[in-house]
C-alpha positions in Angstrom: 40.2 -2.2 6.3 37.5 -3.5 4.0 34.4 -1.4 3.7 31.0 -3.0 4.4 29.1 -3.8 1.2 26.1 -1.6 0.8 22.8 -3.4 0.3 20.9 -3.0 -2.9 17.1 -3.0 -3.4 15.0 -3.6 -6.5 12.0 -1.2 -6.6 9.0 -2.0 -8.8 6.1 0.4 -9.3 2.8 -1.6 -9.0 0.2 1.2 -8.7 -0.5 4.3 -10.7 0.2 7.9 -9.5 -3.1 9.1 -10.9 -5.1 11.0 -8.2 -2.0 11.0 -5.9 -0.5 14.1 -4.2 2.1 16.0 -6.2 4.9 15.1 -3.7 4.2 11.4 -4.2 4.3 11.8 -8.0 7.7 13.6 -7.7 9.1 11.0 -5.3 8.2 8.2 -7.9 9.9 10.2 -10.6 13.0 10.8 -8.3 13.2 7.0 -7.8 13.4 6.6 -11.6 9.9 5.1 -11.9 6.8 6.6 -13.6 5.0 3.7 -15.3 3.5 0.6 -13.8 5.8 -2.5 -13.8 8.9 -0.4 -14.3 11.8 -1.6 -12.2 14.9 0.1 -10.9 17.9 -1.1 -8.8 19.1 1.3 -6.1 21.6 1.3 -3.3 19.8 1.4 0.0 20.8 4.7 1.6 18.9 6.7 4.2 17.6 9.0 1.5 16.3 6.2 -0.6 14.8 4.4 2.4 12.8 7.6 3.2 11.6 7.9 -0.4 10.5 4.2 -0.3 8.5 4.7 3.0 6.8 7.8 1.5 5.4 5.8 -1.5 5.3 2.3 -0.1 1.7 1.8 -1.1 2.6 2.3 -4.8 5.7 0.1 -5.0 7.1 -3.3 -4.2 10.6 -3.6 -2.7 12.9 -6.6 -3.0 16.3 -6.8 -1.3 19.1 -8.1 -3.5 
């Protein structure tokens, strides 16, 4: 049987991590971001979805 194709998302950091809690800074780093306007492409897993929801006010997410 064919496996379902996993969806991908493009994550772009649009706000700074200055004056943000340590956990939010570490989550941004774990997503592969760290500077404003940096973009990464990730497979949407439950772990990544949780990270996105934790820092949703700092990023923009676009489904591919």
